[in-house]
LUMFI-781364 format. One record per atom (N, C-alpha, C): residue in one letter; y, x, z. Coordinates in steps of 0.001 Angstrom, whole numbers, padded with zeros to 6 digits, always signed. Layout:
// residues N
aYXZ...
// end
This chain:
// residues 431
m+031570+075168+041186m+031938+075801+042886m+032551+074366+043339t+032025+074547+044631t+032881+072925+045225t+033780+073807+046576l+035119+073036+046783l+036372+073478+047229l+036070+072963+048556p+036308+073673+049875p+036117+072966+050931p+037690+071605+050621a+037227+070746+051731a+038349+069547+051943a+039423+070066+052588p+040873+070386+052067p+041664+070274+052933p+042103+069899+054475a+042150+070730+055398a+042305+070291+056693a+043303+069454+056810h+043243+068099+058025h+044596+067663+057989h+045471+068250+058869p+046966+068167+058614p+047857+068675+059381p+047785+068215+060861v+048306+068971+061658v+048357+068930+063208v+049966+068008+062982v+049860+066943+064187v+050964+066069+064091v+051683+066557+065274p+052946+067346+065353p+053719+067769+066491p+054325+066251+067226v+053925+066224+068403v+054949+065318+069115v+055152+065683+070438t+056634+065139+071002t+057031+065271+072449t+056611+063787+073216l+056312+064138+074474l+056302+062812+075496l+057272+062596+076089d+057706+061105+075979d+058968+061337+076887d+058756+060325+078260l+058294+061270+079329l+057737+060153+080854l+058930+059736+081593r+060185+059974+081293r+061252+059774+082376r+061068+058721+082494d+060504+057343+081858d+060114+055792+082185d+059275+055467+082542f+058079+056693+083346f+057006+056569+083544f+056529+056941+084793q+055933+056101+085705q+055881+056131+087095q+055080+057330+087493r+053834+057247+087240r+052788+058414+087171r+052922+059540+086072v+053567+060761+086567v+053849+061601+085803v+052876+062596+086064p+051892+063090+084764p+050879+064180+085144p+051167+065443+085739r+050355+065699+086469r+050726+067118+087018r+050119+068100+086817s+048771+067611+085948s+047948+068811+085578s+047347+068548+084146t+046837+069692+083356t+046460+069513+081811t+045373+068590+082008d+044255+068043+083039d+043311+066899+082601d+044072+065660+083093e+045413+065379+083803e+046023+064269+083961e+046520+063944+082573c+047213+064874+081828c+047898+064970+080617c+046987+064576+079507v+045753+065047+079358v+044801+064828+078475v+044219+063411+078510a+044421+062728+079680a+043945+061697+080017a+044796+060539+079570l+045975+060819+080149l+047272+059967+079691l+047061+059731+077885w+046979+061171+077350w+047056+060876+075805w+045765+059952+075417d+044617+059973+075843d+043362+059394+075463d+043981+057853+075533r+044846+057425+076420r+044933+056010+076850r+046350+055730+075416l+046949+056605+075148l+047940+056578+074357l+047879+056287+072909e+046788+057533+072421e+046251+057376+070816e+045868+056332+070445p+044954+055294+070631p+045044+054147+070034p+046173+053350+069874a+047454+053474+070813a+048412+052921+069963a+049087+053740+069066v+049267+054885+069330v+049995+056082+068554v+049441+055897+066828v+048117+055842+066528v+047591+055761+065243v+048079+054456+064473t+048264+053607+065034t+048742+052349+064729t+050404+052523+063918v+050977+053608+064112v+052432+053764+064326v+052964+054588+062829d+053738+054084+061976d+054091+054616+060708d+055175+055635+061265p+055082+056999+061176p+056210+058366+061499p+057642+057802+060963l+057334+057553+059586l+058687+057573+058944l+059162+056287+059189a+058499+055170+059781a+059351+053833+059771a+060124+054133+061496g+059903+055121+062042g+060423+055500+063374g+060237+056730+063896p+060752+057456+064119p+060461+058866+064785p+060174+058773+066112r+060670+057625+066830r+060663+057613+068276r+059963+056260+068569v+059146+056331+069067v+058320+054964+069593v+058524+054710+071249r+058202+053628+071378r+057805+053443+073259r+056751+052610+073110i+056005+053007+073884i+054283+052511+074568i+054883+051772+075856d+054538+050384+075970d+054323+049970+077543d+053131+049982+078211l+053035+050465+079331l+051814+050551+079913l+051773+049620+081355g+052848+048563+081224g+052419+047632+082143g+053573+048075+083586d+052772+047947+084366d+053860+048715+085876d+054119+049795+085889e+053264+050803+085251e+053019+052038+085338e+054305+052775+084570g+054897+051845+083587g+056558+052139+082994g+056264+051952+081789e+056724+052760+080719e+056954+053180+079591e+056768+054414+079310v+056301+054821+078023v+055789+056337+077554v+056541+056435+076043g+057565+057274+076082g+058416+057543+074619g+057524+058555+073896i+057132+058111+072484i+056269+059389+071506i+057388+059655+070460w+057876+060964+070815w+058835+061591+069393w+057915+062338+068120f+057968+061942+067126f+057314+062729+065976f+058551+063740+065589l+057708+065138+065651l+059080+066310+065568l+059403+066490+064062d+058211+066098+063367d+057905+066288+061774d+057693+064895+061168p+058171+063974+061120p+057542+062531+060603p+057220+063011+059260a+057891+063642+058038a+057717+063662+056659a+056211+064419+056399t+055827+065173+057409t+054603+066241+057199t+053250+065136+057682a+053868+064190+058481a+052438+063344+059176a+051596+062674+058133p+050089+062548+057952p+049667+062139+057202p+049706+060594+057386r+049457+059827+056201r+049627+058522+056186r+048032+057634+055369p+047791+056701+056358p+048129+056535+057464p+047595+057562+058765l+047982+057119+059780l+047447+057857+061083l+046101+057234+061004g+045031+058167+061640g+043690+057450+061675g+043197+058558+062978a+041672+057895+063182a+041253+058373+064319a+040937+060350+064315g+040863+060389+063005g+040622+061914+062631g+042154+062912+062929t+042980+062430+062850t+044406+062672+062846t+044378+063312+064372r+044884+064770+064039r+045193+065786+065264r+046504+065814+065810f+046702+065842+066855f+048288+065910+067675f+048408+066791+068604a+049429+067533+068506a+049795+068439+069618a+051058+068149+070319i+050890+068223+071440i+052005+067992+072149i+052857+069002+072448r+054155+069172+071937r+055050+070292+071894r+055772+070471+073000g+055969+068920+073873g+057090+068826+075151g+056740+067958+075628v+057312+067944+076988v+057025+066534+077863v+058482+066712+078639l+059035+065292+078614l+060306+065184+079023l+059865+064360+080358e+060313+064890+081720e+060143+064401+083054e+061409+063810+083413p+061013+062736+084511p+062224+062420+085181p+062684+063420+085706p+064177+063624+086257p+064972+064661+087057p+064137+064612+088359e+064297+065742+089163e+063710+065853+090389e+064968+066461+091085v+064955+065768+092306v+066058+066135+093136v+065520+067144+094256r+065854+068689+093805r+065444+069758+094793r+066112+069497+096013h+067317+069374+095777h+068260+069540+097624h+068558+068059+097763a+067456+067901+098611a+067848+066085+099140a+068533+065992+100053c+069587+065503+100036c+070166+064817+101364c+069678+064587+102525t+069454+065238+103863t+068891+064776+105109t+068890+063710+105376s+070341+063014+105715s+070435+061896+105992s+070402+060842+105344c+070357+060798+103587c+069908+059741+102832c+068495+059601+102886r+067637+060390+103012r+066274+060328+103033r+065505+059905+104488a+066773+060336+105302a+066144+059321+106443a+066312+057749+106090a+067366+057458+105280a+067518+056262+105231a+066449+055373+103965g+065635+056602+103690g+064756+055930+102412g+065340+056432+100952t+066041+056224+101033t+067070+056997+099649t+066387+058603+099221t+067354+059105+098099t+067096+060291+097646t+068138+060495+097053t+069140+061337+097194t+070522+061824+096735t+070594+063215+096567y+071276+063685+095725y+071552+065444+095738y+072304+065513+096677a+072456+066534+097296a+072955+067383+098619a+073641+068498+098151p+074642+069054+097673p+075213+070093+097018p+075596+071103+098317y+075724+070430+099665y+076062+071067+100496y+074898+071353+101547r+075249+072148+102536r+074778+072846+103984r+074941+072298+104457c+074323+071689+105836c+074346+071388+107149c+073283+071984+108167a+073878+072876+108736a+073306+073855+109911a+072386+073297+110860g+073045+072070+111089g+072435+071296+112015g+071290+070690+111949c+070607+070419+110137c+069778+069921+109931c+068288+070777+109730d+068408+071885+109942d+067378+072767+109647d+066098+072149+110058e+065519+072555+108875e+063930+072223+109008e+062962+073094+108355d+062009+073405+109308d+060793+074655+108633d+061311+075927+107816r+062493+076043+109093r+063428+077278+108600r+064204+077082+107216r+064347+076082+106603r+065106+075739+105685r+065988+074998+106074t+067396+075516+105557t+069166+075076+105779t+068542+073420+105424g+069153+072364+105987g+069496+071037+105852g+070503+070725+104889r+070337+069789+104134r+071422+069373+103273r+072179+068316+103517v+073399+068088+102746v+074278+066984+103092v+074949+066612+101345c+074683+065237+101108c+075422+064692+100059c+077061+064760+100158e+078037+064332+099164e+079182+064521+099200e+079646+063193+100064a+079134+062106+100091a+079329+060987+101062a+078890+060886+102373h+077832+062013+102785h+077623+062291+104330h+078511+063411+104622a+078989+064320+103660a+079496+065493+104021a+081024+065373+105010v+080734+066073+105934v+082092+066311+106987v+082504+067727+106852f+084258+067635+106346f+084729+068929+106508f+085632+069038+107394l+086030+069582+108353l+086658+069961+109221l+088154+070597+108611d+089477+070182+109261d+090729+071199+108445d+090364+072798+108924g+090912+073394+107838g+090795+074898+108252g+089360+075723+107773g+088714+074759+107090g+087400+075374+106683g+086674+074800+105389l+086078+075142+105002l+085072+074768+103606l+083613+074627+103940r+083226+074403+105646r+081775+074307+105730r+081480+073021+106018a+080444+072371+105794a+080042+071085+105674a+079407+070679+106620s+078827+069590+107250s+078076+069154+108033s+077810+067694+107924c+076699+067092+108464c+076405+065950+108373c+077155+065059+109461p+077073+063809+109381p+077810+063183+110744p+077300+063390+111745h+075964+063827+112010h+075482+063849+113234h+075499+065405+113740h+075922+066158+113022h+076072+067734+113236h+077554+068085+113398v+078638+067143+113432v+079688+067862+113411v+080212+068540+114684p+080828+069790+114347p+081061+071095+115498p+081821+070046+116701e+081437+070555+118044e+081894+070239+118917e+083302+070953+119550c+084131+070511+120239c+085238+071045+120981c+084502+071478+122420r+084957+072817+123054r+084746+072925+124414r+084589+071710+125260c+085621+070772+125110c+085497+069698+126071c+084342+068732+125792g+083674+068921+124537g+082452+068043+124650g+082833+067221+123671t+083707+066678+123023t+084359+065815+122065t+083874+066186+120567k+084226+065320+119500k+083851+066084+117850k+085435+066648+117784a+084919+067830+116872a+086204+068598+116766a+086810+068396+115460a+088139+068469+115512a+088751+067866+114205a+089461+069158+113429a+088975+070417+113607a+089847+071545+112433a+089453+072476+113475w+089040+073639+112622w+088883+075133+112859w+089800+075686+113478c+089940+076579+114334c+091020+077572+114597c+091276+078668+113794s+092156+079020+113420s+092616+079995+112435s+093296+081149+112860g+092973+081236+114266g+093885+082383+115211g+092980+083486+114821v+093414+084731+115779v+092663+086290+115605v+091693+085923+116742r+091601+085459+117788r+090684+085277+118650r+089421+084515+117976c+089699+083362+117373c+088741+082325+116980c+088055+083085+115460r+089207+083519+114757r+088955+083749+113469r+088283+082699+112583g+088760+081666+113041g+088171+080225+112123g+086263+080143+112178r+086087+080581+113549r+084506+080463+113933r+084458+079284+114984r+085223+078574+115656r+085525+077957+116767r+085997+076716+116297a+085845+075481+116568a+086468+073988+115976a+086737+073867+117545w+087523+072878+117294w+088792+072478+118534w+088889+070692+118167c+088926+070072+118953c+089543+068478+118943c+090963+068340+118911r+091706+067511+118341r+092789+067308+118191r+093810+067645+119215t+093162+067197+120581t+093828+067303+122172t+093990+068701+122416h+093393+069825+121852h+093405+071152+122171h+094008+072207+120983l+094406+071354+119902l+094978+072058+119037l+096226+072028+118680r+096822+073243+118287r+098456+073019+117964r+098610+073454+116612g+099689+072736+116099g+099554+073093+114404g+100863+074116+114448h+100430+074883+113185h+101094+075783+112816h+102893+075272+112538p+104076+076090+113143p+105339+075357+112776p+105772+074847+111501a+105504+075964+110552a+105507+075402+109382a+104713+075157+108060d+103541+075089+108809d+102374+074777+107943d+101138+073879+108382a+101513+072486+108155a+100740+071340+108592a+098927+071649+108713t+098617+072252+107608t+097430+072671+106981t+096538+073617+107773v+097368+074093+109113v+096674+075335+110055v+097042+074723+111340s+095903+075076+112089s+095920+074849+113539s+095484+075754+114688y+095802+075750+115789y+095441+077201+116422y+094967+076315+117868c+093784+077134+118305c+093713+076677+119678c+094819+077176+120852a+094683+076954+121707a+096169+077093+122511a+096441+078776+123019d+094990+079382+122945d+095012+080665+123411d+095601+081584+122176c+094893+081145+120930c+095507+081835+119803c+096818+081407+119147y+097498+080199+119391y+098566+080031+119351y+099718+080798+120149d+099328+081080+121221d+100368+081791+122101d+100368+083258+121547e+099349+083562+121287e+098776+085276+120549e+099815+085083+119417r+099940+083959+118362r+100253+083936+116818r+102241+083895+116977f+102027+082821+118363f+103670+082616+118347f+103875+082841+119714p+103856+083897+120419p+104342+083917+121653p+105972+083776+121975v+106039+083013+123462v+107262+083133+123868v+107797+084020+124338c+109608+084288+124170c+110203+085122+124350c+110579+085223+125605e+110269+086586+126044e+110705+086444+127563e+111736+085564+128219r+112974+085868+127512r+114324+085428+128071r+113893+084103+128434d+114688+083743+129750d+114612+082415+130268d+115329+081597+129407g+114788+080232+128633g+115244+079166+128012g+115075+079231+126323c+114857+080410+126256c+114847+080938+124639c+113698+080402+124303r+113917+079713+123211r+112762+078901+121987r+112155+079820+121000g+112767+081167+120836g+112375+081634+119867g+110840+082357+119996t+110400+082604+118504t+109016+083590+118839t+109331+084795+119148g+108631+085166+119955g+108614+087073+120786g+107951+087781+119637y+107926+088198+118512y+107315+088658+117620y+107361+090051+118427i+108370+090672+119000i+108323+092074+119032i+107992+092439+120554r+106998+093151+120684r+106538+093582+121936r+107339+095280+122964c+107953+094827+123932c+108275+095557+124811c+107387+097395+124397e+108158+098684+124067e+107337+099355+123492e+107514+100629+125092h+108151+099960+125884h+108435+100694+127287h+107156+101270+127681r+106865+102932+127784r+105885+103537+128463r+106261+104859+129011t+105163+105374+129845t+105936+106626+130089t+104574+107885+130105l+104443+108756+130097l+103105+109786+130039l+102376+109323+130886s+102610+109142+132431s+101575+108761+133166s+101123+107187+133098a+101755+106609+132530a+101309+105117+131928a+101943+104806+130517m+100659+105266+129572m+100682+105102+128289m+100692+103679+127646k+100176+102907+128549k+100046+101410+127876k+101274+100731+128264a+101724+100348+126986a+103169+099707+126752a+102956+098644+127782c+104449+098185+127949c+104705+097108+129201c+104334+095745+127896g+104566+095722+127122g+104207+094373+126265g+104653+093411+125997r+105853+092936+126830r+106468+091851+126890r+107160+091417+125684r+106892+090143+125499r+107364+089522+123815r+108703+089327+124046v+109522+089677+122993v+110919+089277+122612v+111217+089011+121449c+112241+087966+121322c+112464+087478+119813c+113272+088337+119356v+113602+088329+118075v+114483+089035+117100v+115772+089183+117917e+116673+087953+118285e+117600+087737+119103e+117897+088477+119986h+117275+088429+120910h+116930+089184+122306h+116464+090558+122544a+115660+090954+121529a+115161+092222+121512a+116009+093724+121666q+116153+094753+122513q+117108+095741+123126q+116391+096878+122139r+117116+097374+120752r+116548+098627+120468r+117286+099849+120940w+116538+100615+121712w+116817+101986+122170w+116826+102851+121068q+117959+103432+120751q+118328+104021+119501q+118394+105752+119978v+117178+106098+119860v+116914+107521+120409v+116384+108442+119488y+116198+107743+118293y+115700+108638+116773y+116953+108724+115718g+118407+108355+116446g+119173+108520+115148g+119468+106964+114704p+120470+106713+114231p+121025+105421+113436p+120040+105019+112648y+119225+105853+111756y+118587+105296+110712y+117195+105382+110907s+116540+105508+111946s+115116+105043+112333s+115162+103886+113625r+114003+103106+113456r+113953+102449+114492r+113859+103201+115568g+114616+102169+116768g+114683+102657+117965g+113465+102266+118470v+113742+102363+119982v+112193+102307+120812v+112899+100355+121106a+111929+099363+120848a+112162+098074+121545a+111669+097958+123370l+112662+097282+123737l+112868+097115+125208l+112988+095803+125562c+112368+095082+126588c+112364+093977+127111c+113859+093816+128024s+114593+092978+128196s+115462+093326+129177s+115396+093952+130621l+114276+093659+131223l+114014+094466+132435l+114286+095776+132138h+113407+096713+131401h+113350+097718+130841h+114556+098705+130366h+115369+097517+129791h+116706+098115+128981h+117710+098135+129928q+117661+097308+131087q+118565+097412+132487q+118314+098644+133399e+116966+099037+133110e+116372+100126+134085e+116867+101227+134033l+117056+101547+132259l+117576+102950+131812l+118722+103230+132518r+119982+102613+132702r+120845+103215+133093r+120467+103876+134718s+119656+103055+135552s+119261+103964+136753s+117875+104824+136920t+117816+105143+135454t+116669+106286+135658t+117312+107483+135460p+116822+108327+136245p+117442+109572+136373p+117188+110574+134560p+117754+111503+134159p+117627+112053+132745p+116383+112442+132632e+115513+113287+133567e+114256+113336+133455e+113289+112649+132920g+113799+111552+133538g+112844+110058+133568g+112981+109627+132053l+114268+109603+131572l+114564+109160+130168l+113630+109846+129135i+113811+111595+129442i+113269+112162+128579i+111822+111926+128365d+111068+111744+129800d+109862+111089+129849d+109388+110540+128925i+110100+109075+129003i+110524+108092+128273i+110161+108108+126786v+111182+108478+126158v+111641+109262+124910v+110067+110252+124515l+109523+110777+125251l+108485+111997+125225l+107195+111150+124565a+107106+110142+125740a+105914+109288+125547a+105890+108415+124278g+106925+107530+124131g+107391+106905+123004g+106947+107940+121745t+107461+108806+121655t+107044+109767+120397t+105775+109964+120103v+105044+110142+121589v+103650+110166+121355v+102500+109366+120766a+103076+108028+121257a+102502+106643+120861a+102672+106590+119322r+104111+106773+118618r+104304+106667+117647r+103638+107727+116787a+103279+109014+116917a+102610+110159+116272a+101242+109242+116045k+100529+108808+117345k+099141+108178+117157k+099334+107228+116263g+099971+106203+116000g+100184+105103+115356g+100689+105493+113898h+100801+106693+113523h+101029+107327+112416h+099550+107979+111479r+098783+108324+112416r+097517+108832+111996r+096958+108175+110605g+096627+109087+109706g+095497+108301+108680g+096849+107797+107373q+098047+108263+107672q+099147+107814+106547q+099043+109351+106077s+100049+109308+104801s+100213+110584+104068s+101292+111628+105001a+100946+112719+104815a+101887+113648+105814a+102855+113748+105747s+103947+113055+104891s+105335+112785+104831s+105578+112018+105957r+105188+110801+105871r+105185+109532+106626r+104722+109750+107682r+103655+110585+108159r+102903+110934+109490r+103523+111743+110657r+104725+112774+109689r+105309+113625+110935r+106325+112693+111541v+105952+112872+112934v+106919+112473+114212v+107164+113178+114896q+108572+113231+115076q+109224+114213+115867q+110208+113698+116720l+110407+114730+118085l+111471+114527+119067l+112933+114594+118645p+113725+113596+119031p+115237+113847+118658p+115740+115273+118818r+116562+115620+118130r+117397+116821+118612r+118363+116702+119904i+118227+117849+120718i+118949+117673+121941i+120285+117371+121713s+120893+117547+120738s+122119+117026+120608s+122230+115399+120225i+121102+114785+119756i+120981+113333+120045i+120810+113202+121624v+119812+113770+121901v+119655+113361+123402v+120970+113406+124164r+121671+114334+124147r+122645+114475+124921r+123501+113293+124892h+123824+112494+123550h+124484+111706+123164h+124039+110322+123994i+122549+110479+123808i+121942+109317+124697i+121709+109088+125963l+122272+110359+126595l+122500+110485+128003l+123645+109994+128303i+124468+109980+127665i+126160+109875+127703i+126054+108356+127563n+125230+107802+126593n+125723+106335+126104n+124920+105728+127534t+123439+106346+128089t+122696+105280+128452t+123121+105354+130160r+123532+106699+130887r+123555+106868+132011r+125303+107131+132449r+125870+107314+131216r+127315+108064+131756r+127090+109411+132316t+126280+110224+131551t+126040+111779+132188t+126254+112788+131090v+127001+113383+131467v+127334+114292+130605v+126826+116030+130994l+125355+116452+130335l+125165+117400+130161l+125421+118399+129134d+125387+119449+129307d+125434+120911+127961d+124181+120685+127407m+124487+121273+126288m+122859+121782+125657m+121841+122363+126650e+122446+123800+127539e+121678+124321+128285e+120840+123396+129156a+121581+122863+129682a+120893+121783+130811a+119817+120686+130314i+120220+120860+129156i+119135+119567+128408i+117861+120219+128157d+118147+121551+127556d+117146+122576+127135d+116106+122601+128744r+116605+122984+129545r+115799+123203+131027r+115295+121859+131022l+115726+120247+131072l+115133+119503+131262l+113985+119344+130315f+113556+119713+129050f+112567+119792+128341f+111563+120908+129006t+112271+122406+129208t+111323+123423+129533t+110511+122650+131104g+111491+122324+131696g+110789+121800+133239g+109920+120849+132930l+109707+119765+131916l+108827+119098+131566l+107583+119500+130917e+107922+120324+129964e+106502+121157+129523e+106078+121961+130249q+106542+122706+131215q+105707+123158+132344q+105030+122617+133427r+105429+121166+133659r+104807+120237+134428r+103525+119698+133944l+103559+119387+132541l+102876+118836+131610l+101497+120459+131683r+101795+121462+131252r+100897+122526+131564r+100313+122997+132630d+100535+122098+133646d+100462+122763+135098d+099014+121603+135275r+098933+120437+134517r+098346+119225+134651r+096526+119333+134704t+096021+119237+135157t+094363+119311+135243t+093787+118025+135646p+093192+117770+134591p+092537+117997+133493p+093524+117541+132378r+093125+118066+131294r+094155+117761+130398r+093974+116614+129343d+094435+115629+129453d+093912+114482+128670d+094704+114613+127144a+094427+113675+126127a+094444+113649+124591a+096242+113265+124845t+096692+112506+125571t+098075+112468+125663t+098900+113648+125969v+098439+114375+126955v+099236+115543+127380v+099131+116572+125819s+098301+116709+125764s+097651+117673+124421s+098691+117388+123207a+098832+115923+123249a+100096+115740+121821a+101257+115772+122299a+101773+115804+124121a+102938+116174+124125a+103410+117275+124250l+102553+118466+124511l+102701+119573+124726l+102709+119916+123240e+102089+119657+121929e+102432+119585+120688e+103879+119626+120056l+104185+118326+120664l+105326+117823+120228l+106589+118998+121001l+106356+118948+122274l+107113+119724+122714l+107288+121153+121839a+106219+121952+121808a+106253+123177+121059a+107008+122901+119912g+106730+122104+119305g+107175+121925+117801g+108798+121453+117739h+109266+121091+119073h+110898+120684+119378h+111684+121903+119561r+110845+123123+120288r+111390+124063+121221r+112593+124726+120023p+112250+125039+118578p+113135+125866+117787p+113885+124986+117491s+114032+123921+117448s+115203+122717+116917s+116366+123035+118426r+115674+122982+119845r+116842+123250+120864r+117338+124581+120579q+116785+125422+120561q+117210+126722+120309q+118324+126721+119476e+118139+126236+117847e+119369+126261+116914e+120607+125052+117469d+120492+124120+118101d+121250+123542+119065d+122280+124021+119848i+121614+124798+120851i+122255+125822+121859i+123040+126626+121117k+122221+127379+120424k+123601+128342+119477k+124380+127986+119002r+124353+126681+118057r+125378+125497+117398r+126270+125049+118538f+125887+124884+119897f+126601+124337+120602f+127656+125466+121218r+127014+126597+121431r+127783+127757+121911r+128988+128023+120931e+128645+128495+119448e+129378+128206+118761e+130912+127408+118876q+130306+126000+118765q+131478+125022+118839q+132047+124883+120497h+131411+125834+121543h+131864+125576+122513h+133352+126509+122559i+132927+127659+121768i+134129+128597+121900i+135556+128100+121406e+135037+127321+120038e+136123+126707+119229e+136686+125475+119652g+135838+124709+120296g+136445+123703+121245g+137172+124147+122329r+136957+125132+123149r+137509+125721+124433r+139068+126141+123993g+139237+126516+122884g+140358+126827+122364g+141513+125832+122402h+140870+124779+121592h+141832+123737+121472h+142021+123052+122805f+140820+123023+123834f+140613+122261+125221f+142129+123001+126262d+141871+124425+125876d+143127+125462+126105d+144648+124943+126238r+144579+124577+124962r+146233+124167+124393r+146348+122927+124886l+145477+121536+124905l+145540+120515+125486l+145772+120474+126737v+145211+121474+127731v+145832+121505+129234v+147130+122109+129221q+147365+123259+128564q+148834+123719+128223q+149830+123157+128037e+149523+121907+127261e+150611+121055+126508e+151107+120129+127718l+149721+119711+128411l+149772+119017+129909l+150816+120052+130713r+150668+120507+130966r+151331+120981+131818r+152881+121169+131689l+152979+121510+130286l+154388+121792+129694l+155032+120163+129736t+154263+119203+129800t+154923+118216+129729t+155231+117695+131524g+154824+118271+132173g+154984+117827+133632g+153804+117084+133922r+152611+116950+133329r+151288+116043+134088r+150526+116922+134431h+151007+117847+135373h+150172+118617+136474h+148792+117951+136594q+148771+117075+137289q+147612+116213+137938q+146543+115910+136919l+147088+115542+135450l+145991+115516+134489l+145501+116725+134138a+146297+117745+134098a+146047+118959+133512a+144557+119589+134291d+144959+119460+136062d+143979+119781+136589d+142565+118940+136681a+142750+117386+136225a+141672+116831+136007a+140717+116851+135048v+141424+116997+134100v+141022+116964+132563v+139776+118027+132567e+138415+117471+131675e+137482+118825+131889e+136954+118809+130479f+136518+119591+129742f+135896+120124+128601f+134592+119421+128407s+134243+118497+127364s+133016+117765+127114s+132349+118343+125755d+132959+118095+124920d+132229+118482+123547d+133255+119018+122304f+132923+119265+121338f+133634+119762+119947f+132896+119305+118828r+133486+118278+118132r+132834+118250+116819r+133421+119302+115669p+132799+120454+115163p+134104+121093+114125p+134187+120229+112932r+133010+119876+112635r+133340+118841+111199r+134255+117879+111106s+133993+116789+112221s+134693+115837+112527s+136181+116447+113110r+136505+117475+113747r+137521+117939+114406r+137515+117147+115614i+136699+116872+116050i+137195+115797+117312i+136814+116485+118892l+137548+116228+119673l+137483+117221+120964l+137255+115973+121738f+135910+116225+122819f+135813+115309+123294f+136043+115480+125028v+137092+114758+125445v+137232+115275+127103v+136649+114200+128085k+136918+114879+129321k+136214+113594+130716k+137658+113695+131311v+138121+112559+131712v+139537+112333+132577v+138752+111147+133350p+139060+111387+134717p+138450+110513+135684p+139099+108925+135489q+138528+107692+135814q+138551+106683+135169q+139737+106291+136098q+140760+106669+137038q+141964+106338+137565q+143055+106673+136841l+142847+108031+135778l+143783+108709+135765l+144072+108575+133887q+143178+107669+133544q+142695+107134+132373q+143860+106436+131348g+144254+105918+132284g+145576+105189+131805g+146744+105847+131355s+146992+106769+132350s+148272+107647+132089s+147886+108703+131038f+146711+109336+130636f+146119+110205+129858f+146427+109692+128261i+146266+108077+128427i+146178+107521+126871i+147723+107141+126675g+148308+106586+127649g+149701+105951+127386g+150063+104763+126950t+151053+104222+126988t+151384+102941+126628t+151129+102932+125021g+150092+101850+124870g+150002+101849+123434g+149319+103022+122778g+148825+103722+123638g+148293+104935+123162g+149381+106059+122596a+150616+105848+123223a+151619+107159+122872a+151432+108433+123309t+150767+108155+124406t+150819+109984+124873t+149830+110634+124018i+148354+109698+124049i+147141+110644+123655i+147578+110776+122160k+148575+109901+121680k+148717+110294+120085k+149249+111393+120012r+150600+111910+120802r+151479+113344+120791r+150581+114042+121425l+149478+114117+122204l+148611+115001+122369l+148083+115596+120978r+147400+114456+120288r+146536+114842+119009r+147633+115966+118277q+148554+115534+118133q+149318+115852+116956q+150196+117328+117540r+150212+117850+118686r+150481+119170+119114r+149263+120032+119494v+148054+119215+119568v+146901+120297+119687v+146495+120635+118283g+146433+119280+117553g+145912+119594+115807g+144725+119133+115666v+144027+118306+116790v+142641+117656+116314v+142538+116362+117142e+141749+115931+116712e+141327+114404+117407e+140819+114658+118843i+141575+113660+119502i+141078+113912+121202i+140571+112468+121414k+139533+112304+122112k+138675+111245+122612k+138110+111513+123941l+138129+110203+124760l+137712+110504+125946l+136120+110337+126032e+135175+111222+126423e+134065+110853+126488e+133568+109965+127396r+132560+108913+127491r+132107+107884+127900r+131834+108178+129273g+131069+109476+129852g+130623+109445+130987g+131521+109884+131776
// end
């Protein structure tokens, strides 16, 4: 029996075309190139060197890599079968720089230039031609650097709230951050970010806005005031942030009638309630100040002393006027809701004031009696009861301005003696 001759093994190779000028782009071109290479390949001993190079003249060189030299037949011949397992091609620049290409060279361009758009594809720019403006990471080629509104080439992107890094400006129209040289703003954004204090001659930044508003004009004044010159109207007690006021509106408080002051307090509270929406219930709850606080607001602001019933009538009258308004907008509805929630605390304060009033009146009567016993009949006729604090045992009285010196006495001797005789602390009411 005759056995068939064993088949010649296939010799696997890889073509290195990185130094070849005419890289084949199809199967037929690859086969044609191998037909040119094979006469030289069969003369090579794979064991002598697994990588050989074949010179093809002006077209360059082609490298032949024998992937398994030990299994290749020796010698190679016309009947040797080869299998091309891989091809190494020259690197291809897929994102070429538009500027370099115009100059006849090809350079990889990692950045995009929107100004170099071609056929709906964003143009590219290499590292050598890329231009980056301060304040942003957007690149452009030298021909498409963003322009300032004045027509000159821009130097930086504005980081302000109006431009939001989308508008670029030249150095002439930029203002630097006071503490950060890498950040710049246009004039409008700078004024918004670092507003000038409304006080003449002040160079401080007006971070605080005046919050003065009324129910008929809910838009706040908005004048900018620095921390040093801001005035806080403490209408919500000593531990809560007061209403910020500019110098003009702070001065106007003294000439504003009591009902006008309550209107301002109510309008400010409505605004704060709106500003707290969306927060947790514990933080969202905003209330009007108790009328016991309002009483001292009126004393400290206008030197006007009113009893609790009179202050309650101011709130009740304002509430009635708001109910009569038609149509009723969201501001009026919110104000009425605050006033309705405020009503129980007003009744509590009135009841407490009446109880304190009875006790305080007893101390006041002893004060008047003591003044008469010591022959100070003019003071006894002029002094008036104002308030009494049972916890601190302080009796507030009103004395005409021209008689206050006589009431206090030299070095405070008279008022000290009155305190001892009456048995409570005695203070003059500011009003």
